[in-house]
Backbone as XML, in Angstrom:
<?xml version="1.0"?>
<chain id="A" units="angstrom">
  <residue number="1" name="MET">
    <atom name="N" x="0.842" y="-1.175" z="0.000"/>
    <atom name="CA" x="0.000" y="0.000" z="0.000"/>
    <atom name="C" x="0.890" y="1.241" z="0.000"/>
  </residue>
  <residue number="2" name="PRO">
    <atom name="N" x="0.540" y="2.203" z="-0.768"/>
    <atom name="CA" x="1.350" y="3.431" z="-0.809"/>
    <atom name="C" x="0.983" y="4.379" z="0.339"/>
  </residue>
  <residue number="3" name="ILE">
    <atom name="N" x="1.920" y="5.241" z="0.672"/>
    <atom name="CA" x="1.658" y="6.301" z="1.648"/>
    <atom name="C" x="0.595" y="7.212" z="1.042"/>
  </residue>
  <residue number="4" name="THR">
    <atom name="N" x="-0.389" y="7.581" z="1.856"/>
    <atom name="CA" x="-1.463" y="8.457" z="1.370"/>
    <atom name="C" x="-1.504" y="9.725" z="2.213"/>
  </residue>
  <residue number="5" name="ASP">
    <atom name="N" x="-2.265" y="10.686" z="1.760"/>
    <atom name="CA" x="-2.416" y="11.921" z="2.521"/>
    <atom name="C" x="-3.623" y="11.872" z="3.456"/>
  </residue>
  <residue number="6" name="ASN">
    <atom name="N" x="-4.214" y="10.691" z="3.617"/>
    <atom name="CA" x="-5.389" y="10.537" z="4.487"/>
    <atom name="C" x="-5.113" y="10.959" z="5.925"/>
  </residue>
  <residue number="7" name="TRP">
    <atom name="N" x="-3.874" y="10.911" z="6.333"/>
    <atom name="CA" x="-3.517" y="11.164" z="7.726"/>
    <atom name="C" x="-3.027" y="12.592" z="7.956"/>
  </residue>
  <residue number="8" name="ASP">
    <atom name="N" x="-2.832" y="13.343" z="6.895"/>
    <atom name="CA" x="-2.221" y="14.667" z="6.994"/>
    <atom name="C" x="-3.043" y="15.673" z="7.796"/>
  </residue>
  <residue number="9" name="HIS">
    <atom name="N" x="-4.340" y="15.483" z="7.853"/>
    <atom name="CA" x="-5.197" y="16.451" z="8.546"/>
    <atom name="C" x="-5.190" y="16.278" z="10.068"/>
  </residue>
  <residue number="10" name="LEU">
    <atom name="N" x="-4.589" y="15.209" z="10.565"/>
    <atom name="CA" x="-4.623" y="14.952" z="12.003"/>
    <atom name="C" x="-3.632" y="15.834" z="12.766"/>
  </residue>
  <residue number="11" name="SER">
    <atom name="N" x="-4.123" y="16.456" z="13.816"/>
    <atom name="CA" x="-3.269" y="17.241" z="14.713"/>
    <atom name="C" x="-2.658" y="16.302" z="15.752"/>
  </residue>
  <residue number="12" name="LEU">
    <atom name="N" x="-1.745" y="16.809" z="16.534"/>
    <atom name="CA" x="-1.160" y="16.006" z="17.606"/>
    <atom name="C" x="-2.253" y="15.517" z="18.552"/>
  </residue>
  <residue number="13" name="ARG">
    <atom name="N" x="-3.193" y="16.369" z="18.857"/>
    <atom name="CA" x="-4.323" y="15.972" z="19.722"/>
    <atom name="C" x="-5.146" y="14.851" z="19.075"/>
  </residue>
  <residue number="14" name="ASP">
    <atom name="N" x="-5.361" y="14.930" z="17.757"/>
    <atom name="CA" x="-6.084" y="13.869" z="17.054"/>
    <atom name="C" x="-5.354" y="12.529" z="17.167"/>
  </residue>
  <residue number="15" name="TRP">
    <atom name="N" x="-4.008" y="12.561" z="17.016"/>
    <atom name="CA" x="-3.222" y="11.330" z="17.150"/>
    <atom name="C" x="-3.369" y="10.773" z="18.559"/>
  </residue>
  <residue number="16" name="GLN">
    <atom name="N" x="-3.354" y="11.650" z="19.562"/>
    <atom name="CA" x="-3.493" y="11.206" z="20.950"/>
    <atom name="C" x="-4.875" y="10.596" z="21.191"/>
  </residue>
  <residue number="17" name="GLU">
    <atom name="N" x="-5.905" y="11.205" z="20.641"/>
    <atom name="CA" x="-7.263" y="10.683" z="20.796"/>
    <atom name="C" x="-7.429" y="9.351" z="20.076"/>
  </residue>
  <residue number="18" name="PHE">
    <atom name="N" x="-6.860" y="9.220" z="18.886"/>
    <atom name="CA" x="-6.885" y="7.968" z="18.122"/>
    <atom name="C" x="-6.203" y="6.865" z="18.927"/>
  </residue>
  <residue number="19" name="ALA">
    <atom name="N" x="-5.020" y="7.162" z="19.447"/>
    <atom name="CA" x="-4.276" y="6.166" z="20.220"/>
    <atom name="C" x="-5.040" y="5.782" z="21.494"/>
  </residue>
  <residue number="20" name="SER">
    <atom name="N" x="-5.588" y="6.752" z="22.187"/>
    <atom name="CA" x="-6.345" y="6.467" z="23.411"/>
    <atom name="C" x="-7.585" y="5.624" z="23.126"/>
  </residue>
  <residue number="21" name="ALA">
    <atom name="N" x="-8.265" y="5.928" z="22.039"/>
    <atom name="CA" x="-9.457" y="5.151" z="21.670"/>
    <atom name="C" x="-9.077" y="3.712" z="21.319"/>
  </residue>
  <residue number="22" name="TRP">
    <atom name="N" x="-7.958" y="3.521" z="20.622"/>
    <atom name="CA" x="-7.498" y="2.171" z="20.293"/>
    <atom name="C" x="-7.165" y="1.397" z="21.563"/>
  </residue>
  <residue number="23" name="ILE">
    <atom name="N" x="-6.459" y="2.038" z="22.490"/>
    <atom name="CA" x="-6.112" y="1.391" z="23.760"/>
    <atom name="C" x="-7.386" y="0.994" z="24.502"/>
  </residue>
  <residue number="24" name="ALA">
    <atom name="N" x="-8.355" y="1.883" z="24.553"/>
    <atom name="CA" x="-9.616" y="1.571" z="25.226"/>
    <atom name="C" x="-10.330" y="0.409" z="24.546"/>
  </residue>
  <residue number="25" name="GLU">
    <atom name="N" x="-10.264" y="0.364" z="23.235"/>
    <atom name="CA" x="-10.893" y="-0.730" z="22.497"/>
    <atom name="C" x="-10.183" y="-2.070" z="22.763"/>
  </residue>
  <residue number="26" name="LEU">
    <atom name="N" x="-8.871" y="-2.019" z="22.967"/>
    <atom name="CA" x="-8.115" y="-3.250" z="23.221"/>
    <atom name="C" x="-8.631" y="-4.000" z="24.437"/>
  </residue>
  <residue number="27" name="ASP">
    <atom name="N" x="-8.994" y="-3.268" z="25.480"/>
    <atom name="CA" x="-9.462" y="-3.968" z="26.676"/>
    <atom name="C" x="-10.978" y="-3.952" z="26.818"/>
  </residue>
  <residue number="28" name="GLY">
    <atom name="N" x="-11.652" y="-3.507" z="25.774"/>
    <atom name="CA" x="-13.107" y="-3.556" z="25.759"/>
    <atom name="C" x="-13.783" y="-2.504" z="26.607"/>
  </residue>
  <residue number="29" name="SER">
    <atom name="N" x="-13.038" y="-1.508" z="27.081"/>
    <atom name="CA" x="-13.650" y="-0.492" z="27.930"/>
    <atom name="C" x="-14.370" y="0.593" z="27.141"/>
  </residue>
  <residue number="30" name="ALA">
    <atom name="N" x="-14.192" y="0.610" z="25.839"/>
    <atom name="CA" x="-14.882" y="1.597" z="24.999"/>
    <atom name="C" x="-14.897" y="1.107" z="23.565"/>
  </residue>
  <residue number="31" name="SER">
    <atom name="N" x="-15.854" y="1.598" z="22.834"/>
    <atom name="CA" x="-15.928" y="1.273" z="21.415"/>
    <atom name="C" x="-16.425" y="2.486" z="20.659"/>
  </residue>
  <residue number="32" name="SER">
    <atom name="N" x="-15.749" y="2.793" z="19.579"/>
    <atom name="CA" x="-16.128" y="3.951" z="18.777"/>
    <atom name="C" x="-17.123" y="3.566" z="17.692"/>
  </residue>
  <residue number="33" name="GLY">
    <atom name="N" x="-17.409" y="2.282" z="17.593"/>
    <atom name="CA" x="-18.241" y="1.815" z="16.498"/>
    <atom name="C" x="-17.425" y="1.469" z="15.267"/>
  </residue>
  <residue number="34" name="GLU">
    <atom name="N" x="-16.156" y="1.829" z="15.283"/>
    <atom name="CA" x="-15.230" y="1.488" z="14.205"/>
    <atom name="C" x="-14.362" y="0.332" z="14.685"/>
  </residue>
  <residue number="35" name="ASP">
    <atom name="N" x="-13.745" y="-0.353" z="13.759"/>
    <atom name="CA" x="-12.737" y="-1.340" z="14.116"/>
    <atom name="C" x="-11.406" y="-0.607" z="14.117"/>
  </residue>
  <residue number="36" name="LEU">
    <atom name="N" x="-11.039" y="-0.081" z="15.275"/>
    <atom name="CA" x="-9.821" y="0.723" z="15.349"/>
    <atom name="C" x="-8.572" y="-0.127" z="15.147"/>
  </residue>
  <residue number="37" name="GLY">
    <atom name="N" x="-8.643" y="-1.413" z="15.473"/>
    <atom name="CA" x="-7.517" y="-2.306" z="15.194"/>
    <atom name="C" x="-7.205" y="-2.334" z="13.709"/>
  </residue>
  <residue number="38" name="GLN">
    <atom name="N" x="-8.230" y="-2.426" z="12.883"/>
    <atom name="CA" x="-8.036" y="-2.392" z="11.428"/>
    <atom name="C" x="-7.500" y="-1.043" z="10.979"/>
  </residue>
  <residue number="39" name="LYS">
    <atom name="N" x="-7.970" y="0.008" z="11.624"/>
    <atom name="CA" x="-7.507" y="1.353" z="11.268"/>
    <atom name="C" x="-6.023" y="1.518" z="11.621"/>
  </residue>
  <residue number="40" name="VAL">
    <atom name="N" x="-5.591" y="0.915" z="12.729"/>
    <atom name="CA" x="-4.173" y="0.978" z="13.110"/>
    <atom name="C" x="-3.331" y="0.224" z="12.091"/>
  </residue>
  <residue number="41" name="VAL">
    <atom name="N" x="-3.794" y="-0.949" z="11.671"/>
    <atom name="CA" x="-3.062" y="-1.713" z="10.652"/>
    <atom name="C" x="-2.959" y="-0.889" z="9.368"/>
  </residue>
  <residue number="42" name="LEU">
    <atom name="N" x="-4.048" y="-0.306" z="8.946"/>
    <atom name="CA" x="-4.039" y="0.534" z="7.752"/>
    <atom name="C" x="-3.071" y="1.702" z="7.913"/>
  </residue>
  <residue number="43" name="MET">
    <atom name="N" x="-3.082" y="2.324" z="9.096"/>
    <atom name="CA" x="-2.166" y="3.433" z="9.359"/>
    <atom name="C" x="-0.716" y="2.987" z="9.216"/>
  </residue>
  <residue number="44" name="ASN">
    <atom name="N" x="-0.405" y="1.780" z="9.689"/>
    <atom name="CA" x="0.968" y="1.272" z="9.597"/>
    <atom name="C" x="1.478" y="1.239" z="8.157"/>
  </residue>
  <residue number="45" name="PHE">
    <atom name="N" x="0.577" y="1.061" z="7.213"/>
    <atom name="CA" x="0.983" y="0.919" z="5.821"/>
    <atom name="C" x="0.746" y="2.160" z="4.965"/>
  </residue>
  <residue number="46" name="THR">
    <atom name="N" x="-0.046" y="3.108" z="5.460"/>
    <atom name="CA" x="-0.386" y="4.252" z="4.608"/>
    <atom name="C" x="0.008" y="5.610" z="5.192"/>
  </residue>
  <residue number="47" name="ALA">
    <atom name="N" x="0.423" y="5.645" z="6.450"/>
    <atom name="CA" x="0.877" y="6.897" z="7.061"/>
    <atom name="C" x="2.390" y="6.991" z="6.919"/>
  </residue>
  <residue number="48" name="THR">
    <atom name="N" x="2.890" y="8.189" z="6.967"/>
    <atom name="CA" x="4.345" y="8.379" z="6.927"/>
    <atom name="C" x="4.951" y="7.835" z="8.217"/>
  </residue>
  <residue number="49" name="ALA">
    <atom name="N" x="6.239" y="7.591" z="8.197"/>
    <atom name="CA" x="6.929" y="7.122" z="9.396"/>
    <atom name="C" x="6.781" y="8.137" z="10.528"/>
  </residue>
  <residue number="50" name="ALA">
    <atom name="N" x="6.847" y="9.420" z="10.217"/>
    <atom name="CA" x="6.701" y="10.453" z="11.242"/>
    <atom name="C" x="5.312" y="10.411" z="11.871"/>
  </residue>
  <residue number="51" name="GLN">
    <atom name="N" x="4.296" y="10.166" z="11.078"/>
    <atom name="CA" x="2.937" y="10.051" z="11.607"/>
    <atom name="C" x="2.800" y="8.793" z="12.464"/>
  </residue>
  <residue number="52" name="GLN">
    <atom name="N" x="3.405" y="7.698" z="12.017"/>
    <atom name="CA" x="3.384" y="6.466" z="12.806"/>
    <atom name="C" x="4.056" y="6.688" z="14.161"/>
  </residue>
  <residue number="53" name="TRP">
    <atom name="N" x="5.134" y="7.453" z="14.172"/>
    <atom name="CA" x="5.838" y="7.746" z="15.414"/>
    <atom name="C" x="4.933" y="8.519" z="16.375"/>
  </residue>
  <residue number="54" name="LEU">
    <atom name="N" x="4.202" y="9.520" z="15.859"/>
    <atom name="CA" x="3.278" y="10.274" z="16.708"/>
    <atom name="C" x="2.253" y="9.348" z="17.349"/>
  </residue>
  <residue number="55" name="PHE">
    <atom name="N" x="1.700" y="8.439" z="16.549"/>
    <atom name="CA" x="0.725" y="7.486" z="17.071"/>
    <atom name="C" x="1.363" y="6.591" z="18.124"/>
  </residue>
  <residue number="56" name="LEU">
    <atom name="N" x="2.537" y="6.087" z="17.833"/>
    <atom name="CA" x="3.233" y="5.157" z="18.719"/>
    <atom name="C" x="3.498" y="5.775" z="20.089"/>
  </residue>
  <residue number="57" name="VAL">
    <atom name="N" x="4.034" y="6.963" z="20.118"/>
    <atom name="CA" x="4.311" y="7.637" z="21.392"/>
    <atom name="C" x="3.003" y="7.894" z="22.144"/>
  </residue>
  <residue number="58" name="ALA">
    <atom name="N" x="1.987" y="8.326" z="21.435"/>
    <atom name="CA" x="0.696" y="8.570" z="22.069"/>
    <atom name="C" x="0.095" y="7.280" z="22.611"/>
  </residue>
  <residue number="59" name="ALA">
    <atom name="N" x="0.239" y="6.174" z="21.884"/>
    <atom name="CA" x="-0.301" y="4.897" z="22.340"/>
    <atom name="C" x="0.402" y="4.424" z="23.606"/>
  </residue>
  <residue number="60" name="VAL">
    <atom name="N" x="1.722" y="4.543" z="23.639"/>
    <atom name="CA" x="2.458" y="4.150" z="24.850"/>
    <atom name="C" x="2.023" y="5.014" z="26.027"/>
  </residue>
  <residue number="61" name="ASN">
    <atom name="N" x="1.855" y="6.297" z="25.799"/>
    <atom name="CA" x="1.413" y="7.189" z="26.879"/>
    <atom name="C" x="0.004" y="6.860" z="27.360"/>
  </residue>
  <residue number="62" name="ALA">
    <atom name="N" x="-0.827" y="6.332" z="26.479"/>
    <atom name="CA" x="-2.202" y="5.982" z="26.843"/>
    <atom name="C" x="-2.308" y="4.585" z="27.455"/>
  </residue>
  <residue number="63" name="ALA">
    <atom name="N" x="-1.309" y="3.756" z="27.266"/>
    <atom name="CA" x="-1.350" y="2.371" z="27.738"/>
    <atom name="C" x="-1.478" y="2.308" z="29.255"/>
  </residue>
  <residue number="64" name="ARG">
    <atom name="N" x="-2.301" y="1.355" z="29.715"/>
    <atom name="CA" x="-2.528" y="1.211" z="31.152"/>
    <atom name="C" x="-2.169" y="-0.181" z="31.671"/>
  </residue>
  <residue number="65" name="SER">
    <atom name="N" x="-1.649" y="-1.038" z="30.789"/>
    <atom name="CA" x="-1.336" y="-2.399" z="31.233"/>
    <atom name="C" x="-0.229" y="-2.997" z="30.371"/>
  </residue>
  <residue number="66" name="GLU">
    <atom name="N" x="0.317" y="-4.101" z="30.855"/>
    <atom name="CA" x="1.313" y="-4.832" z="30.075"/>
    <atom name="C" x="0.702" y="-5.354" z="28.778"/>
  </residue>
  <residue number="67" name="ASP">
    <atom name="N" x="-0.567" y="-5.741" z="28.815"/>
    <atom name="CA" x="-1.234" y="-6.212" z="27.599"/>
    <atom name="C" x="-1.292" y="-5.113" z="26.541"/>
  </residue>
  <residue number="68" name="HIS">
    <atom name="N" x="-1.547" y="-3.898" z="26.965"/>
    <atom name="CA" x="-1.560" y="-2.773" z="26.022"/>
    <atom name="C" x="-0.180" y="-2.600" z="25.401"/>
  </residue>
  <residue number="69" name="LEU">
    <atom name="N" x="0.856" y="-2.622" z="26.245"/>
    <atom name="CA" x="2.223" y="-2.452" z="25.744"/>
    <atom name="C" x="2.608" y="-3.595" z="24.809"/>
  </residue>
  <residue number="70" name="ALA">
    <atom name="N" x="2.145" y="-4.801" z="25.099"/>
    <atom name="CA" x="2.423" y="-5.945" z="24.223"/>
    <atom name="C" x="1.753" y="-5.773" z="22.861"/>
  </residue>
  <residue number="71" name="ALA">
    <atom name="N" x="0.534" y="-5.236" z="22.852"/>
    <atom name="CA" x="-0.165" y="-4.987" z="21.580"/>
    <atom name="C" x="0.547" y="-3.912" z="20.773"/>
  </residue>
  <residue number="72" name="ILE">
    <atom name="N" x="1.038" y="-2.897" z="21.453"/>
    <atom name="CA" x="1.809" y="-1.845" z="20.781"/>
    <atom name="C" x="3.091" y="-2.439" z="20.200"/>
  </residue>
  <residue number="73" name="ALA">
    <atom name="N" x="3.761" y="-3.272" z="20.992"/>
    <atom name="CA" x="5.015" y="-3.893" z="20.549"/>
    <atom name="C" x="4.800" y="-4.765" z="19.324"/>
  </residue>
  <residue number="74" name="ALA">
    <atom name="N" x="3.762" y="-5.579" z="19.356"/>
    <atom name="CA" x="3.514" y="-6.528" z="18.270"/>
    <atom name="C" x="2.916" y="-5.877" z="17.037"/>
  </residue>
  <residue number="75" name="GLY">
    <atom name="N" x="2.451" y="-4.661" z="17.164"/>
    <atom name="CA" x="1.824" y="-3.968" z="16.043"/>
    <atom name="C" x="2.642" y="-2.783" z="15.572"/>
  </residue>
  <residue number="76" name="PRO">
    <atom name="N" x="2.251" y="-1.581" z="15.991"/>
    <atom name="CA" x="2.879" y="-0.377" z="15.442"/>
    <atom name="C" x="4.383" y="-0.253" z="15.702"/>
  </residue>
  <residue number="77" name="LEU">
    <atom name="N" x="4.848" y="-0.673" z="16.876"/>
    <atom name="CA" x="6.275" y="-0.531" z="17.171"/>
    <atom name="C" x="7.105" y="-1.477" z="16.312"/>
  </residue>
  <residue number="78" name="GLU">
    <atom name="N" x="6.700" y="-2.725" z="16.263"/>
    <atom name="CA" x="7.446" y="-3.687" z="15.437"/>
    <atom name="C" x="7.418" y="-3.281" z="13.969"/>
  </residue>
  <residue number="79" name="HIS">
    <atom name="N" x="6.273" y="-2.825" z="13.495"/>
    <atom name="CA" x="6.167" y="-2.402" z="12.103"/>
    <atom name="C" x="7.131" y="-1.246" z="11.811"/>
  </residue>
  <residue number="80" name="LEU">
    <atom name="N" x="7.147" y="-0.246" z="12.686"/>
    <atom name="CA" x="8.035" y="0.896" z="12.477"/>
    <atom name="C" x="9.498" y="0.447" z="12.448"/>
  </residue>
  <residue number="81" name="LEU">
    <atom name="N" x="9.865" y="-0.449" z="13.353"/>
    <atom name="CA" x="11.251" y="-0.916" z="13.408"/>
    <atom name="C" x="11.636" y="-1.749" z="12.194"/>
  </residue>
  <residue number="82" name="VAL">
    <atom name="N" x="10.695" y="-2.511" z="11.669"/>
    <atom name="CA" x="10.973" y="-3.306" z="10.464"/>
    <atom name="C" x="11.111" y="-2.393" z="9.250"/>
  </residue>
  <residue number="83" name="LYS">
    <atom name="N" x="10.185" y="-1.485" z="9.078"/>
    <atom name="CA" x="10.144" y="-0.657" z="7.868"/>
    <atom name="C" x="11.028" y="0.583" z="7.921"/>
  </residue>
  <residue number="84" name="HIS">
    <atom name="N" x="11.202" y="1.146" z="9.105"/>
    <atom name="CA" x="11.909" y="2.424" z="9.222"/>
    <atom name="C" x="12.926" y="2.408" z="10.362"/>
  </residue>
  <residue number="85" name="GLY">
    <atom name="N" x="13.373" y="1.232" z="10.728"/>
    <atom name="CA" x="14.241" y="1.080" z="11.890"/>
    <atom name="C" x="15.501" y="1.915" z="11.854"/>
  </residue>
  <residue number="86" name="HIS">
    <atom name="N" x="16.169" y="1.948" z="10.708"/>
    <atom name="CA" x="17.422" y="2.713" z="10.633"/>
    <atom name="C" x="17.195" y="4.192" z="10.919"/>
  </residue>
  <residue number="87" name="ALA">
    <atom name="N" x="16.057" y="4.714" z="10.497"/>
    <atom name="CA" x="15.760" y="6.131" z="10.709"/>
    <atom name="C" x="15.220" y="6.414" z="12.110"/>
  </residue>
  <residue number="88" name="TYR">
    <atom name="N" x="14.646" y="5.403" z="12.787"/>
    <atom name="CA" x="13.954" y="5.641" z="14.051"/>
    <atom name="C" x="14.575" y="4.968" z="15.261"/>
  </residue>
  <residue number="89" name="ILE">
    <atom name="N" x="15.564" y="4.113" z="15.097"/>
    <atom name="CA" x="16.101" y="3.393" z="16.249"/>
    <atom name="C" x="16.706" y="4.343" z="17.280"/>
  </residue>
  <residue number="90" name="SER">
    <atom name="N" x="17.318" y="5.413" z="16.864"/>
    <atom name="CA" x="17.864" y="6.363" z="17.839"/>
    <atom name="C" x="16.754" y="7.018" z="18.661"/>
  </residue>
  <residue number="91" name="LEU">
    <atom name="N" x="15.659" y="7.365" z="18.010"/>
    <atom name="CA" x="14.509" y="7.917" z="18.740"/>
    <atom name="C" x="13.930" y="6.880" z="19.691"/>
  </residue>
  <residue number="92" name="VAL">
    <atom name="N" x="13.862" y="5.638" z="19.256"/>
    <atom name="CA" x="13.363" y="4.554" z="20.106"/>
    <atom name="C" x="14.253" y="4.420" z="21.340"/>
  </residue>
  <residue number="93" name="GLU">
    <atom name="N" x="15.568" y="4.442" z="21.138"/>
    <atom name="CA" x="16.501" y="4.338" z="22.266"/>
    <atom name="C" x="16.316" y="5.494" z="23.243"/>
  </residue>
  <residue number="94" name="THR">
    <atom name="N" x="16.200" y="6.701" z="22.721"/>
    <atom name="CA" x="16.020" y="7.874" z="23.576"/>
    <atom name="C" x="14.706" y="7.797" z="24.338"/>
  </residue>
  <residue number="95" name="GLU">
    <atom name="N" x="13.650" y="7.449" z="23.655"/>
    <atom name="CA" x="12.335" y="7.346" z="24.303"/>
    <atom name="C" x="12.346" y="6.254" z="25.369"/>
  </residue>
  <residue number="96" name="ALA">
    <atom name="N" x="13.020" y="5.138" z="25.095"/>
    <atom name="CA" x="13.109" y="4.049" z="26.071"/>
    <atom name="C" x="13.901" y="4.471" z="27.304"/>
  </residue>
  <residue number="97" name="GLN">
    <atom name="N" x="14.901" y="5.320" z="27.121"/>
    <atom name="CA" x="15.671" y="5.829" z="28.268"/>
    <atom name="C" x="14.834" y="6.762" z="29.128"/>
  </residue>
  <residue number="98" name="ASN">
    <atom name="N" x="13.907" y="7.477" z="28.498"/>
    <atom name="CA" x="13.114" y="8.487" z="29.197"/>
    <atom name="C" x="11.758" y="7.995" z="29.686"/>
  </residue>
  <residue number="99" name="SER">
    <atom name="N" x="11.338" y="6.819" z="29.236"/>
    <atom name="CA" x="10.010" y="6.326" z="29.577"/>
    <atom name="C" x="10.064" y="4.829" z="29.862"/>
  </residue>
  <residue number="100" name="LYS">
    <atom name="N" x="9.769" y="4.459" z="31.113"/>
    <atom name="CA" x="9.743" y="3.043" z="31.462"/>
    <atom name="C" x="8.695" y="2.302" z="30.632"/>
  </residue>
  <residue number="101" name="SER">
    <atom name="N" x="7.558" y="2.912" z="30.401"/>
    <atom name="CA" x="6.510" y="2.264" z="29.602"/>
    <atom name="C" x="6.991" y="1.998" z="28.183"/>
  </residue>
  <residue number="102" name="PHE">
    <atom name="N" x="7.700" y="2.959" z="27.616"/>
    <atom name="CA" x="8.212" y="2.763" z="26.258"/>
    <atom name="C" x="9.253" y="1.647" z="26.259"/>
  </residue>
  <residue number="103" name="ALA">
    <atom name="N" x="10.132" y="1.635" z="27.248"/>
    <atom name="CA" x="11.138" y="0.571" z="27.351"/>
    <atom name="C" x="10.460" y="-0.789" z="27.512"/>
  </residue>
  <residue number="104" name="ASP">
    <atom name="N" x="9.397" y="-0.843" z="28.296"/>
    <atom name="CA" x="8.660" y="-2.097" z="28.466"/>
    <atom name="C" x="8.020" y="-2.554" z="27.155"/>
  </residue>
  <residue number="105" name="ALA">
    <atom name="N" x="7.548" y="-1.605" z="26.351"/>
    <atom name="CA" x="6.999" y="-1.964" z="25.039"/>
    <atom name="C" x="8.100" y="-2.536" z="24.153"/>
  </residue>
  <residue number="106" name="VAL">
    <atom name="N" x="9.255" y="-1.902" z="24.139"/>
    <atom name="CA" x="10.381" y="-2.401" z="23.341"/>
    <atom name="C" x="10.771" y="-3.808" z="23.806"/>
  </residue>
  <residue number="107" name="ALA">
    <atom name="N" x="10.670" y="-4.064" z="25.093"/>
    <atom name="CA" x="11.024" y="-5.380" z="25.636"/>
    <atom name="C" x="10.142" y="-6.489" z="25.070"/>
  </residue>
  <residue number="108" name="ALA">
    <atom name="N" x="8.958" y="-6.142" z="24.601"/>
    <atom name="CA" x="8.030" y="-7.138" z="24.064"/>
    <atom name="C" x="8.103" y="-7.295" z="22.543"/>
  </residue>
  <residue number="109" name="VAL">
    <atom name="N" x="8.996" y="-6.560" z="21.905"/>
    <atom name="CA" x="9.136" y="-6.625" z="20.444"/>
    <atom name="C" x="9.837" y="-7.923" z="20.041"/>
  </residue>
  <residue number="110" name="TRP">
    <atom name="N" x="9.371" y="-8.528" z="18.971"/>
    <atom name="CA" x="10.044" y="-9.681" z="18.366"/>
    <atom name="C" x="10.803" y="-9.201" z="17.141"/>
  </residue>
  <residue number="111" name="ARG">
    <atom name="N" x="11.757" y="-9.980" z="16.698"/>
    <atom name="CA" x="12.629" y="-9.561" z="15.602"/>
    <atom name="C" x="11.885" y="-9.334" z="14.296"/>
  </residue>
  <residue number="112" name="ASN">
    <atom name="N" x="10.988" y="-10.232" z="13.937"/>
    <atom name="CA" x="10.320" y="-10.150" z="12.643"/>
    <atom name="C" x="11.404" y="-10.090" z="11.570"/>
  </residue>
  <residue number="113" name="SER">
    <atom name="N" x="11.381" y="-9.115" z="10.697"/>
    <atom name="CA" x="12.396" y="-9.030" z="9.638"/>
    <atom name="C" x="13.237" y="-7.763" z="9.767"/>
  </residue>
  <residue number="114" name="MET">
    <atom name="N" x="13.550" y="-7.385" z="11.006"/>
    <atom name="CA" x="14.405" y="-6.224" z="11.249"/>
    <atom name="C" x="15.821" y="-6.514" z="10.765"/>
  </residue>
  <residue number="115" name="SER">
    <atom name="N" x="16.502" y="-5.478" z="10.389"/>
    <atom name="CA" x="17.908" y="-5.629" z="10.023"/>
    <atom name="C" x="18.699" y="-6.066" z="11.253"/>
  </residue>
  <residue number="116" name="ASP">
    <atom name="N" x="19.852" y="-6.649" z="11.025"/>
    <atom name="CA" x="20.709" y="-7.088" z="12.126"/>
    <atom name="C" x="21.068" y="-5.921" z="13.044"/>
  </residue>
  <residue number="117" name="GLU">
    <atom name="N" x="21.389" y="-4.768" z="12.462"/>
    <atom name="CA" x="21.785" y="-3.605" z="13.257"/>
    <atom name="C" x="20.643" y="-3.127" z="14.152"/>
  </residue>
  <residue number="118" name="VAL">
    <atom name="N" x="19.466" y="-2.981" z="13.580"/>
    <atom name="CA" x="18.321" y="-2.507" z="14.361"/>
    <atom name="C" x="17.985" y="-3.526" z="15.448"/>
  </residue>
  <residue number="119" name="TRP">
    <atom name="N" x="17.959" y="-4.804" z="15.096"/>
    <atom name="CA" x="17.629" y="-5.837" z="16.071"/>
    <atom name="C" x="18.647" y="-5.853" z="17.218"/>
  </residue>
  <residue number="120" name="SER">
    <atom name="N" x="19.916" y="-5.682" z="16.906"/>
    <atom name="CA" x="20.952" y="-5.652" z="17.942"/>
    <atom name="C" x="20.700" y="-4.501" z="18.920"/>
  </residue>
  <residue number="121" name="ARG">
    <atom name="N" x="20.299" y="-3.368" z="18.405"/>
    <atom name="CA" x="20.032" y="-2.206" z="19.261"/>
    <atom name="C" x="18.753" y="-2.400" z="20.071"/>
  </residue>
  <residue number="122" name="VAL">
    <atom name="N" x="17.759" y="-3.054" z="19.476"/>
    <atom name="CA" x="16.539" y="-3.397" z="20.219"/>
    <atom name="C" x="16.895" y="-4.340" z="21.363"/>
  </residue>
  <residue number="123" name="GLN">
    <atom name="N" x="17.731" y="-5.338" z="21.083"/>
    <atom name="CA" x="18.131" y="-6.287" z="22.119"/>
    <atom name="C" x="18.878" y="-5.592" z="23.260"/>
  </residue>
  <residue number="124" name="SER">
    <atom name="N" x="19.633" y="-4.565" z="22.949"/>
    <atom name="CA" x="20.329" y="-3.805" z="24.002"/>
    <atom name="C" x="19.324" y="-3.131" z="24.932"/>
  </residue>
  <residue number="125" name="ILE">
    <atom name="N" x="18.271" y="-2.597" z="24.372"/>
    <atom name="CA" x="17.206" y="-2.001" z="25.187"/>
    <atom name="C" x="16.537" y="-3.091" z="26.021"/>
  </residue>
  <residue number="126" name="GLN">
    <atom name="N" x="16.237" y="-4.213" z="25.386"/>
    <atom name="CA" x="15.585" y="-5.312" z="26.093"/>
    <atom name="C" x="16.428" y="-5.808" z="27.259"/>
  </residue>
  <residue number="127" name="ALA">
    <atom name="N" x="17.740" y="-5.873" z="27.079"/>
    <atom name="CA" x="18.632" y="-6.330" z="28.147"/>
    <atom name="C" x="18.580" y="-5.378" z="29.346"/>
  </residue>
  <residue number="128" name="LEU">
    <atom name="N" x="18.491" y="-4.095" z="29.079"/>
    <atom name="CA" x="18.407" y="-3.113" z="30.165"/>
    <atom name="C" x="17.092" y="-3.232" z="30.944"/>
  </residue>
  <residue number="129" name="VAL">
    <atom name="N" x="16.015" y="-3.534" z="30.217"/>
    <atom name="CA" x="14.701" y="-3.667" z="30.863"/>
    <atom name="C" x="14.688" y="-4.883" z="31.779"/>
  </residue>
  <residue number="130" name="GLN">
    <atom name="N" x="15.365" y="-5.947" z="31.383"/>
    <atom name="CA" x="15.364" y="-7.189" z="32.145"/>
    <atom name="C" x="16.210" y="-7.119" z="33.413"/>
  </residue>
  <residue number="131" name="LYS">
    <atom name="N" x="17.031" y="-6.095" z="33.559"/>
    <atom name="CA" x="17.889" y="-5.974" z="34.751"/>
    <atom name="C" x="17.092" y="-5.542" z="35.954"/>
  </residue>
</chain>
């Protein structure tokens, strides 16, 4: 799927609301009437990497449980690292240093098809979380 401009109209607040609604939908505490899980998957393939990053940070900030962080890890975070890891791994490292929740999300990431370099740096974050 190509990158589209469907996401360009969203403000930072819109990204935060989207992420919060998805988190609420994950544990069944709210429903927007949309399948936000499908919308997140679509976003992973049609939003720019910078837009995906905004969603990812907002989702981690909205997360209230390990299950939420695991869903973030297995979805948007892993996707970003596979597709844009070289450009975003430094931001991931910085965010993990500054946010325990973000580091915990990184700890739940699987390799998938990440480059060796990106995966090695992810593993370094994971090792720090396990200490």
